[in-house]
C-alpha angles and dihedrals in degrees: 000000000000119000115242090245092055090047088055092048090049090050091049093049092048090047092050093047090048091051092047089048091053091050090051088050089060090055094069128145136189123243120236116255092021129092113281093234089067105080130177121226132166097226093121092069096077088047090054090050090052090048091052095046097043118005141303088266090059088056091052089048090054089050090052095046091045092055093044090051091046092049091050095042098046096040084222114186087204111090091162093063091047091049091047090052090051092050093046092048092048091049088053098044100045102061096046092045094048092050092046093051092047099048107011095207135123088242090056090050091052092045089046093052091050091047090046091052092052094044092048095044097048096033093053091045091057093042092048092050096048105026120005101048092045089047090052090050091051095042094048093042092241126152111271111272116244118237089250093054091047092048092048091049091050098043098040099036121011101041097047091041094055092044091052092044091051092049092049092049090048092051091049097041101050096066090039090053092049089056095042097042095097091048093047092049092046091050092045090052094047093049095045091064 
């Protein structure tokens, strides 16, 4: 059973990582040759760290808090985009966290990041085709998208965007993980008592 003080420390770390994640979400940028509404940010990195230190569920919690904070801060009238970001982030965090917790090696982190990229890219493509794009059409009061328009949007925009985003996060996270690995292991050990 966890001591109350370590529960408080865990809550503080998750809160800090969620806030950092929300700030990173604000520092987004579009990719050339892709639609401007698809923007890369690195806000999934603090969620991966939380998932490594605590559990995959902690990473999903950071994703949820990040999106709730972003929704409140931005006053965004677009709950569908925020929900889509939460789903995409969770799809990215879960595979890498599960592999890390099972094997706890650098190789498992690299395999997990590649798996996460594939899961997020194809998972979000399917969800966009069947759920998210139709929900946007309904929410914005647009005419229903034809299957051809949805497929083109997914194949020419969403799929390559999520693949590129996953690769960029992987390139950035690997050296960060190498530097943070002793801290992550020390925190994991102290919270597992």
